[in-house]
C-alpha positions in Angstrom: 0.0 0.0 0.0 1.5 3.4 -0.9 2.5 5.7 1.8 1.7 9.5 1.6 5.1 11.2 1.6 3.5 14.0 3.7 2.6 11.6 6.4 5.9 12.0 8.3 6.2 9.9 11.4 2.4 9.7 11.9 -0.5 9.0 9.6 -2.2 12.2 10.7 0.8 14.5 10.1 0.9 16.9 7.1 4.4 18.2 6.2 2.9 20.7 3.9 0.8 22.2 6.6 3.8 22.1 9.0 5.8 24.1 6.6 3.1 26.7 6.0 2.7 27.3 9.8 6.4 27.5 10.1 6.5 30.2 7.5 3.7 32.2 9.4 5.6 31.7 12.6 8.8 33.2 11.2 7.1 36.6 11.4 7.2 38.3 14.7 6.8 41.7 16.4 10.5 42.4 15.9 10.6 40.9 12.3 7.2 42.0 10.8 8.5 42.3 7.3 10.5 39.5 5.5 11.8 38.7 2.1 11.8 35.3 0.5 15.5 34.9 1.4 14.8 35.8 5.1 11.9 33.3 5.2 13.9 30.6 3.5 16.7 30.9 6.1 14.1 31.0 9.0 12.4 27.7 7.8 15.5 26.0 6.4 13.9 25.4 3.0 15.4 26.3 -0.4 14.1 29.5 -2.0 12.0 28.0 -4.8 10.1 25.7 -2.3 9.7 28.7 0.1 8.3 30.8 -2.7 5.6 28.2 -3.6 4.3 28.2 0.0 4.6 31.9 0.4 2.6 32.5 -2.9 -0.1 30.1 -1.7 -0.3 31.8 1.7 -0.4 35.3 0.0 -3.2 34.2 -2.4 -5.3 33.0 0.5 -4.9 36.2 2.5 -2.5 35.0 5.2 0.4 37.0 3.8 0.6 40.3 2.1 3.2 41.3 -0.3 4.4 44.9 -0.7 4.2 45.7 -4.5 7.3 48.0 -4.3 9.7 46.1 -2.0 8.3 42.6 -2.9 8.6 41.7 0.8 5.9 40.1 2.9 4.1 40.8 6.0 1.2 38.9 7.8 -2.1 39.4 6.0 -5.7 40.1 7.3 -6.6 36.4 7.6 -3.9 36.0 10.3 -5.3 39.0 12.2 -8.8 37.4 12.0 -7.5 34.2 13.4 -5.6 35.9 16.2 -8.8 37.9 17.4 -10.8 34.7 17.0 -8.3 32.9 19.3 -8.5 35.7 21.9 -12.2 35.8 21.8 -12.5 32.1 22.3 -10.5 32.3 25.6 -12.8 31.8 28.5 -10.6 34.0 30.7 -10.9 36.9 28.3 -14.7 36.8 28.3 -14.7 36.5 32.2 -12.1 39.1 32.8 -13.1 41.9 30.4 -15.8 43.6 32.5 -13.9 43.2 35.6 -10.8 44.9 34.1 -12.9 47.7 32.6 -14.4 48.3 36.0 -10.9 48.4 37.6 -9.8 50.9 34.9 -12.7 53.2 35.5 -12.4 53.0 39.3 -8.6 53.7 39.3 -8.4 56.1 36.4 -5.5 54.1 34.9 -4.8 51.5 32.1 -5.4 47.9 33.2 -4.0 44.9 31.4 -4.0 41.1 31.6 -1.2 38.9 30.3 -0.2 35.2 30.1 3.2 33.5 30.1 4.6 32.3 26.8 8.1 30.9 27.4 10.3 33.8 28.8 7.8 36.5 27.6 4.4 37.7 28.6 1.7 38.2 26.0 -1.0 40.8 26.5 -4.4 39.3 26.0 -6.6 42.0 27.3 -6.2 45.8 27.8 -8.7 48.3 29.1 -8.3 52.1 29.4 -10.2 54.4 31.8 -12.5 57.1 30.3 -10.9 59.5 32.8 -8.1 61.9 31.9 -5.3 59.9 33.6 -6.1 56.7 31.9 -5.8 58.4 28.5 -2.1 59.0 28.9 -0.4 57.4 25.9 2.5 55.2 27.3 5.3 55.4 24.8 5.6 51.6 24.7 2.6 51.5 22.5 1.4 48.3 24.1 -1.7 46.5 22.7 -3.4 43.0 22.8 -0.8 40.6 21.3 2.2 42.7 22.5 5.1 40.6 23.9 7.5 41.8 26.6 10.2 40.0 28.6 8.7 38.6 31.7 11.7 39.4 34.0 11.3 43.2 33.8 7.5 43.5 33.9 5.1 43.3 37.0 2.8 40.7 35.3 5.9 38.7 34.1 7.3 38.6 37.6 3.9 37.4 39.1 3.8 34.6 36.6 7.4 33.6 37.0 7.0 33.5 40.8 4.4 30.9 40.6 6.1 28.5 38.3 7.5 25.1 39.4 11.2 25.6 40.4 12.5 23.4 37.6 10.4 25.3 34.9 11.5 28.6 36.4 15.2 27.6 36.2 14.8 26.6 32.6 13.1 29.8 31.6 15.8 31.9 33.4 18.5 30.0 31.6 16.9 31.3 28.4 16.6 35.0 29.6 18.9 37.7 28.5 18.9 40.0 31.6 19.4 43.2 29.4 18.8 46.6 31.0 15.5 47.9 29.7 14.8 50.8 32.3 16.7 52.7 35.0 16.0 50.0 37.6 16.0 46.7 35.7 17.0 43.8 37.7 19.9 42.4 35.6 21.2 40.0 38.1 19.6 36.5 38.3 20.0 36.3 42.1 18.3 39.6 42.5 15.3 38.5 40.4 15.1 35.2 42.3 14.9 37.0 45.6 12.2 39.3 44.2 10.2 36.4 43.0 10.3 34.8 46.4 9.0 38.0 47.9 6.2 38.0 45.4 5.1 34.5 46.4 4.9 35.8 49.9 3.0 39.0 49.4 0.9 38.0 46.3 1.7 41.2 44.4 4.5 42.3 42.2 5.7 45.9 41.7 7.6 47.3 38.6 9.4 50.5 39.4 10.9 51.7 36.2 12.3 48.3 35.5 10.9 48.2 32.0 11.0 51.8 31.0 11.8 55.2 32.6 8.9 56.7 34.4 6.7 53.6 34.2 5.4 51.9 37.3 2.9 49.1 37.6 1.4 46.8 40.2 0.3 43.1 39.3 -1.6 40.3 40.9 -2.2 36.7 39.9 -5.3 35.2 38.4 -6.1 31.5 39.3 -8.2 28.9 37.7 -10.5 26.4 39.5 -7.5 24.1 40.3 -5.6 27.0 42.0 -3.1 27.3 39.2 -1.9 30.8 38.2 -3.0 31.1 34.6 -2.7 34.9 34.0 -1.8 38.2 35.8 -3.4 41.6 35.8 -1.8 44.9 36.4 -2.4 48.6 36.7 0.2 50.8 35.0 0.9 54.4 36.0 3.4 56.9 34.5 5.4 59.5 36.5 4.1 62.3 34.2 0.6 61.5 35.4 1.2 60.7 39.1 4.6 61.8 40.4 4.7 60.0 43.6 6.7 57.1 45.2 6.3 53.4 44.3 5.1 52.8 47.8 2.3 55.3 47.4 1.3 53.7 44.1 1.1 50.3 45.7 -0.8 51.6 48.8 -3.4 53.3 46.6 -3.9 50.5 44.0 -3.0 47.3 45.6 -6.5 46.8 47.3 -8.7 47.3 44.2 -6.2 45.3 42.1 -6.3 42.4 44.6 -10.1 42.5 44.6 -10.4 42.3 40.9 -7.9 39.5 40.6 -9.9 37.6 43.2 -13.1 38.3 41.4 -11.8 37.0 38.1 -10.4 33.9 39.8 -13.7 33.2 41.5 -15.6 33.5 38.2 -13.1 30.9 36.8 -14.1 28.6 39.5 -11.3 29.2 42.1 -12.5 28.8 45.7 
């Protein structure tokens, strides 16, 4: 009986689909535009094979080619899939009204993120209708944005609740580059900070990600008690010029309440 050459090691495996998905995955926030040669190197296929897959993806709307540069970027179909995936997450549907209430109550931008390897990915973001919440943070964060976990309040919350072996493996892959004036660039310092977060239940970012930016984060748990996400309130010094301790004293209580409310709605008791 003939064997399908795309079956790979399993009868339900499609090599063509794998290659197409690898091509889409070669695009990222830091590499949003790629040429055929770039994609070919990223997926380790020759240029002619790469071009066939890319042309098909472009024809179906998953890639878009710039007519002048001939380079490619992700197309509208990928955007549609991304939003469909986010909308399908139970945690987003549960958390959205709670996060909006917290943003309106505090007057500041409220976000939710999940851990993906050594990064956090923003899955929800709500702004206050009040003037303070309308401040445009220069980082230009949005749903889908990725940031290193080690220098963000939500990232530190999520790292703090990992199993020790998993945490060690992630920190081994982390480049402790200085992102802000107070970034923890020493692994031992970060490990000590994570231990404190496990004790207190909240994480503070005091200009570790960017100058002038502070935030406070708390964990969200599912029905099993596992930390599945984190939420935070972000404040910029140009809006509220005060100490980090004052920010925590003012925002910690409503933040904890919202995190607990979302966790309860997810079944945590």
